N, C-alpha and C positions, 0 to 999 in steps of 0.2 A: 689702503686698508680695505679688506673685504668685510664690511660690516654686515652685509646681507647674510653671510653664512655664519656669523658668530665667531670668526677667528681671523687669521690673515693668510695670504697665499704664500707659497714657497718663494715666489718672486719677491714679494714684499719683505720676507725674512732676510733674503740675501742682500736687500738694499739697506737694511738697518746698519748702523755704524759697527756693531760687534762683528758680524760676519763679513761686512764689506772690508774691514781692516785685514781680514785673512786672505784677501785677494782670491775670491772664490772663482772656480772654473767649472762650468757645467759640462760634464763629459757624457752624460746619458739623460734621456728624458727631458730634453730642453722644451719639447712641445707640451709638457705637463706641469709647467711651473705655476699654473693657475690653481693647482690643488690646494685645498684648505688645510692649514696647519692648526690642529686642535690643541696640541701641547708640544713641549720640547723635552727630550730625554737624552741623557748622556750615559754611555756605558761601554764596557770593554769585554764583556763575557760572551762566549760562543752561543749560549742559549738565550740571548737577550730578546729574541723575537717572542718568546713565551711570556715575557714581562710586559709586553705592549698590547694595546687595545685597538690600535688603528688610528690614523690621522696624526701620528706624532712625527716630528722632525728629529731624527736620531743623529746625535753628535758622537763621533768616535775617532780615536787615533788609529784604529785598525787592528788592535791587539787581539780581538776576538774573531777576526775574519778567517783565521787559519793560515797554514802555510802551503797546503796542497790545493791545486785547482778545484778538486772535487769538494773540499771543505768550503772554499770560497763561493763556489756556485750554490751550494746548499744554504750557506749563510744568507746570500742575497735573495734567493728564492723564498726562504722562510719569511724574510722581511716584507717582500712583495705580497706574499699570500696573507700576511697579517694586515695589509692595507695601510702601511705607514705613508706619510706624505712625501718624505725624501730622506735620503741617506747622505750625510755630510761627513767626509773623512778628512782629518787634518794630516797633511803630509809631514814626515819627520823621521824619527828613528825606525819606525816600522815600515813605511813606504816612502820612497822619494818620488814615486809616481805610481798611480794605481795600476795594478796588473790588468792586462787585456781581458783575462777571464772574468774579473769582477765587472769591468765596463760592459763587455758583451752580454753578460747575464742580466745586468740591469737594463740594458737596451731591450733585450728580448722580453723582459718582464714588464716593461713600461714604467720602471721605477726611476724617478729623478735621482741622479747621482752627482754629487758635487765634491770636488777636492779643493782644500784650502792650501795655498802655497805659503802661508805664514801662520805662525802659532797664534792662537787666540784663547783668552780665558773662557772656558766653557760656562763657568758660573755666571759671568757677566753677560754672555750671549743668551743664556737661559733666562735670566732676569729681564733682559731687554725685550725678548720676544714674548715672554709671559705678560709683561706690562702692556705690550701692544695688543695681545689677545684679550686681556681683561678690559682694556679701553674699548676694544671692538664689541665685547659683550655689553658694556655699559651703553655704547651707542645704540646697540640693538634694543636694549631695554628702554632707552629714551624714545626710539621710534614707536615701540609697542605702547609705551605710556601715552604718546601723542594720540594714538588710535583710541586708547581708553578714555582720554580726556574728551575727544570729539564725540565718542559714543555717550558719555555722561552728559555732555552739554545738549546733545540731541534729545536725550531722555528728559532732562530738566526743562527743555524748551517745548515740551508737549509731544515730542516724537515717540515712537514706539519701536517695535521689533523691525519693521521694514527699514526704518532710517538707520538703525544700528547695523543691519546686514548690508545695506548699501555702502556704508562707510568702510566696512571690512572688505567688501567686494572690490571697491575702488582701490583700496590699499594693496590688495593681493593681485589686482588685475585679473581676477578669476571669479567664476560664479560661486556663491555661498548659499548653503541651504540650512534650514532649521527643521529637524525632524523629531518625532516622538521617539522614546527609547525602543519601540518596536519597529521603527523604520518608516512611519507614515509621515508624509510631507506636511509641514505646517506653513513655512514661508520659503520663498526663493528670491534671490537678488542676483542680478547680472553684474558682470565685471569683465574688463579686458577688451572693450571695443564693441562696435556694432554687431559684428558677426556672432559673438557669444551672447551679447546682451539682447539679441532679438528674441530669443525664446529659451530662457533658462529651464523651463519645465520640460522641454524636449531633452535637454542635457540630463535632467533628473531621470527621465525614463531610461536613458542609456546607462546611467550610473546604477539604477536599480537592476538592470539586466546584468551588468558586470558583477554586482554583489551576489546575485542569485547563482551566477556561474562560478563564483569563488567562495565556496562555503567556508573556506579557512580564514577569511578575513576581508577587509576592504581592499579596493584596488590600490596599486602602488602609487598612483598619482592623486591619492586622496588623503586628507588629514581630518581626523575625527577628534572633537573635543567635547567632553561631557559638560552639560550645564547643570550645576547642582540644583536639587529640588527643595532643599530645606526640610526633608522629611525627618521622622524621628530616628530612623535607622541610619547607620553609617553607609556611605556610598550611595545615598539616594540620588537618582538622576531624574531630572524633570524633562530634559530634552537633550538634543545633541546637535552641535554645529558640525557641518560637513563642508570642508574646503576642497574644491576639485581643481587640479592643475590642468586647465584646458588650454589657455592661451599663453601661460607663462609658468615656469617651474615654481613649485612651492618650496619656500626657503625656511630655515629655522625661525627667522623673524616673523614669518606669517603664523607659525604655530603659537609663538609668544603673544602676538597680537590677538589671535583667536581666543587664547586663554583669558586675556584681559577683557575682550568683548563678552566672553561667556559669563564673567562676573557681573557685567551690566545686565545681560539678558536674564540672569538669575533673579535680579530685582524685579524685572518686568514680569517674569513668570510667577513670582511670589504674589505680585499684585493681581495677576489674572487668576491664579489658583487652579485653573482647570485647563487641561489640554483641549477639551471640547470647545471652550471659548476661543483658544488660540487658533484652532483649525477653522472655526466659524469666522473669526476676524480675517484670516487669510482668504477664505472664500468670499467674504464681504468685499475685500480689496479687489479680487478678481471680477466680481459682478459690477463693482463701481467702475473699474477700468473698462469693462465691456460697455457699460452704459455711457461713459464719457468718451468713447472712441479711441482709447489708448490700446485696445486689443482689437485687431481686425476680425471681422466675422469669419473669415477663412481659417484663422488661427485658433479661434475660440474652442471648437470641438476637441482638439487635441489637449489643450490646457484643461478643459473641463474633465476629460477622462482621467488626467493625472490627479484631479481633486476628487475623483470617485463618482462623477456624474456621467452616466451613459444613457442618454435619452431615447435612443432608437430613431425611427424614421418619422414619427409623428410631430405635430407642431409643439413649440415651446410656449409656455404661458408665464409671463413675468408678473410677479406679485411683490408688493412692498407694504410692510407694516411699519407704521410710524408711531413711536411712543412720544410722550411729552418731552420736550427739551429739558424740563426740570429734572429728569432722571439723571442726565449727565453721563459722562464716560465712566464714572466710578460706581455706577449701579451694579446690581448683582447679575451681570450678564452671563456668568458661567451657569448659574442656576436656570436662567431663562433659556439658554441654548439647550441644556439637557432636557428641560421640560418640553420645549417646543419640538425637539427632535423625537422624543418619545411619543408625543401626540401625533406628529406627522407620519409616524410609522404605520398608522391605520388608514392613511389616505388612499394608499393603493397605487401610487404612481411614483416614478423616480423624482427625487427632490434634491436640489442644490440650495442649501440654506447658508446664508452669511449674516454677519452682524456688522453694523457701523455705529459703535457706541457714541462717537463724537456727535454724529447727526441724529442719534436716537432712532436709527432705521434698522429694519430687518429685511433685506432683499432676498428674494427667492426666484428660482427658475424651476418650473414643473414640466414634465414630459407628458403630453397628452397623446392618446391614441388617435383622436380626431377632434376637430374644432367643435363638434356637437356636444362634447362632454365638458366644455369650458365652464358653464354655469354650475354644473353639479360638482366638479372638482373645486371650483372657487368656494362653494358653500362649505365643503369639507375642510379645505385649507383654512378658511377664515375661522371656522370653529376650532380647529386645532391650534391656531395661533392665539386665539383668545383664551383657550383653556391653558395653554402654556404660560401665558402672562399671569393668569390667575394662580396657577400652581407655584410660579416663582414669587408670588406676593407683590408683583410690581403694580397691580391695580390698587394696592393699598399703600404704595410708596410715593404718592404724589404724582404718579405718572399719568393719571387720568385714563380715560378709555382709549384703547389703541385704535388707530385708523388703518384699515386694510383697503388697499387699492389694487384692483386687478386690471392688468393691461391687455393689449391685443395679442392674441396667439399668432404664431408664425415661425419662420425660420430664425437662424442666428442673427441675421441683420435686423429683422423685426424685433427680436429679443433685446438687442442693444438699444434701439430707439424706445421700445416699450418699457424697459427698466428705467430709463431716464425720465420718460413721461410720467410713469407711475410714482417715481420718487418725488418729483416736483408736485404732482397732484396730491400726494399724501400730505404734504405740508400745507397746500392750499385748502385741503378738505377739513383741517382741524377747525372745530366749531360748528360744522354742519350738523343737522339732525342725525342722531345715531343710527347707523345701519350695520348689518353684519359685514358687508363689504360694499365698496363703491366701484362702479365701472368707470375707468379712467376716461372713456370716450364721452361720458355724460357730464364730465366736470371741466370741460375745456373753458367754459365761461368763467368758472371760479378760478381756474389757473391763470387766465388772462388778467382778471382783476387782481389776483395776488401779485402778479408781476408788476402791476401798475401801482402797488400799494404805497410806494414812496413818492409818487407824483402828486403834487399839490392839487392838480385839477380834479383828481378822483375824490379827494376829501371835499372839495368845493361842490362837486356834483352831488355827493351824498347829502350834503347840507341843504342844497337847493331842493332836492327831491323829497326828503323825509325829515328835514330839520324841525319843522313845526311839531311833528309827532314826537320826536325825541324830547323836545322841550316840554310838551304836554305830559309825557310819561314820567318826567322827573318831578313833577309837582302835583299831578292829578291821578285819580283812579276812576275807572279801571284803566290799565295800560292799554293803549290802542295798537302799538306795533305788533304784538303777538296776534291780534285779530287780523291785521292786514296780512301778515306772513301766512297765516293759515288760509285765509281767503284766496290769496294768490296761488298757494300751493295746490289748492283744489280747483284752479282755473276758473274762479268766479262762481262755483256751484255753491249756492247759499245753504242748501239743505245739508250737504256734507260738511260744510264749514261749521254750521250750528251744532251738528252732532259731535264733531271732534272737540269743540270748545265747551260742550255741555251747556249750550244757551238755547233759549227759545227763539223762534224766528224774529219776533218783534225786537227783542233785545239786540240781536245781530244787526237788524236793519237800522236801529238807532245808532249803533256803533259805526257802521259803514257810512251813515249820513254824516256823523261827526268827523270821521276821517276825511271825507270829501270836502267838508267845510274848512277844516284846518289846512288842508293842502291846496284848496282851490282847484280841484281837479275832478274829472268824471271817471269813476272807477269802471265804467263800462267801455271806455275808450281804449282800443288795443294799444295805441302808442303810449298812453298813460300807464297801462298795465305793464308793458315792457320796461318803461323807465323806472317804475317803482320796484319791479322785480330785480333789476340790476342794482339799484341803490341798496336794497335790503341785503343782497349778496355782498356788495362792496363794503358795507359798514363793518363787517367782521374784520376787514383788513385795515381799516382806517381809524377805528375807535381805540 
């Protein structure tokens, strides 16, 4: 049974008991018995071709074939032109053997022609083949429903659009794309082996070129399935699934599976609500894959161009904004994306913005004209990011102040390492004194301490270094830890420390003396200063 195509083959039909009992003999088109039989029809009228749609297996005793060779040739040609699967003629009163004219015409037209040497009940044959076809369709639906089940499980397990597309791509052994209704790429998933899976975005570029060249519709090797958008109007489309037959033919079961997957994607899109967020999530996946080495630096420029980022010849500047993990993936990321993009429009340089809701991160790549404008661009970008957060209302949604970390400018290889470094540093920088943005290069000590946060020796070190002060501040006033932090931040300059703490000098001297007494240390000793500075930084990760 050919379940892949939603019917059965001519060969399979001849093997079923009904036709097999008629002692079938294939007299033409033996090399085409793999044709799909969509339905069975029996008839004896000369114009029967006009009643058919294509794909039928036609049963006849030959009464409508005509008596003259010209009539017989025309009859067979019309059937072949209609695209029927095969012609089965029961020998008997009309023909004891099929005329050579009919056989030769069928051969020339590539039409499978079968003669039955025994009488068979056409009704029983029709019922038997139709049952087989229906069973085949049921098997198709079962396979498509299995895809739907796996997609649903992926969604319930915390997955999203990339996981759903990968399931569909694996099932079809072909690349699958999700695009906006106007043809902008949102997500891509590879399928069909390493050759295709290496770069689905390059395949997308080729598909886009085909579609531009074929204004009348999609390429013949593509299947398009609308993802409903849940709008008020009928026919509302939120996005579109595109299956492209690159490494394997696209079959009817693949369209059915795509329709099932589209229903799952509709749920995801309703949750996301905005195409801007979907596109930003896709760009966030690209930037994360770049940061984690899943995309090679040599391949990144082409993929970035597909996503709309054309940086030019200057250096790339990686930036990561980190929001509080309390925001979670269900926060209003669609509003944030739109607000931030509108704010970034005034920065004046090409920007590739992504979001990673699960991690609470907003990664970006910016195209600089030169390294010298790094600080100025960082100032503008940090301001735009914070303004976007404020406009989205996320600064009032328990997200806390965003942390913006700017990495090292350079080429694509540096951007990969810079994005990874900035993402880690943005997490480690939470809790530091507020700044418009942090230079990732100046937070390496904080990053190192953050990486050691689970090690028991770090907590023990903090307790040894500043434990007495922590105990003091729990029970006594004034608190001395803020005084020590400010003093060390000003490199031991007492006048500046007193001004920032709004203290007179004698009060500051008294507090410093009390700190030295509690810790049993000399605050003028460089080793002591270094040890206390590290302990104060480390306590944010151990408390």
